[in-house]
C-alpha positions, 0 to 999 in steps of 0.5 A: 529909483533911489535903492536902483541908483545907490546900487549901481553905483555900488556896483560900478565901486566893486565892479572896478575891482572885478575889473582890475582883477580880470584884467591881470587875469587876461595879462596872463591868459595872453601870455600863456593861453592859461587861466591862473586859478591862483591869482585870488590867493596871490592877491590875498596874501599880498593884501596880509603882507600890506597888513603886515607893514601896516602892523610894523608902522608903514604908513598906509600908502607906503605899505601899499607901493611897497606890497605893489613891488614886492607883488610884482617880482614874487609873481615874475619869480613864480613865472620863471622858476615855476611856469617857464619849465612847464611851457612844452608840458601838457595843458592839463598838467599846468592847470594843475600847477595852477590848482597848487600855487593856489593851495600853497598861497592859501595854506601860507597866509593861513600858517603865517599870518593866521586864520582869523577875520582882520580888519584892514584900513581903508585909505580913505577917509570916512568923511572924505569931501567926495563921500556923496548920498549915494556912494562912500569915499572908499566906493569912490576911491576905489574907482579912482584906483581902479580907474588909473591903473587901466590908464597907467597900463594903457599909456605903457602897451600904447605908447613905451618901447618896452610896453609895445615889445611886450604886447608883441612877445605876448600876441606872437612869440615866434616872430618876436624870437626871431626880432631878437627879442627876448620873449620868456623876460618880456613874459615874467615881466608880464607875469609881474605886472599881474600880481602888482594888479592883484595886489591893488585889487586885494588892498581896495576889496580888503576893507569891504569884506575883511582880510582872511585867507578866503577873502578871495575865492568870490572875487576870482570868480566874479573878476573871471565872469568879467574877463570872459563876458568881456573877452578873455584875450581882450584887455579892455573887455576885461575892464567892460566885463567886470564894471558889468558884473559888479553892476548885474551883480549888485541889481540882480542880487537885490531884486531877483534872487537876494543877496545869499544868491548873488555868486550864482549871478556870476556863475550863470553868467559865465556858463551863458557866456560860454554857450552863447558867445565864447569870445566874449562881448570883444573878445576875436573868435580865431578861426583855423584852417583845418 
């Protein structure tokens, strides 16, 4: 029973990371109706930026928020310069561009920062009071950061004019343009937020898996599984799905398949969801009249 509790709460910690990255995937999907396969590599590159700032003498939280801001701008520029000109391009062309962005960020990180594994510090002290028998301070802090991101986004999209405008532009761009909303600007802001969220997720996962250009590959697969389980068009579903995948990954890996095959859990979940309920647990089924 003690092992079950330990693996369950550890799954909640990793689930918080998956939920954050899944939320970033959903935000971009709502804006473009495409999955950003480069989201993990963008988060990894942002984490390297934070590492470089810390090595330059920045305090951790100063490097954290500076990196979040830089990632926001970087993602917005990518939407404006790369994605927006493709709004009338075939879907396959957009997919190829996303894969190209993945390779560019992966190669650029290795070129600029090296391919050797680096240690990334945790902002949460190992002997902090909020650590316990079943969860380390970093695990508790990761869940707290994830919940803060969720709360901030919920408040922004539910109670601010800009947030409501961004939701309208993503859900119905045609009507939004008729109302005078600059849809392109709103989508660029959405990309910026997704980039900032991904950066935060990368900085939370780096102390656990260490920092290298391939650190987010597995994490992106888990996050994608979480987004599909919850509903690729539903931000709340992405959060629920991310936490669910984190818990299932740990429990199934411990009791059934072993740690070597844990990644296969996410792949199986993706296949099952696509077969049984493609819209996800909280996603909307779209019915079109033909």
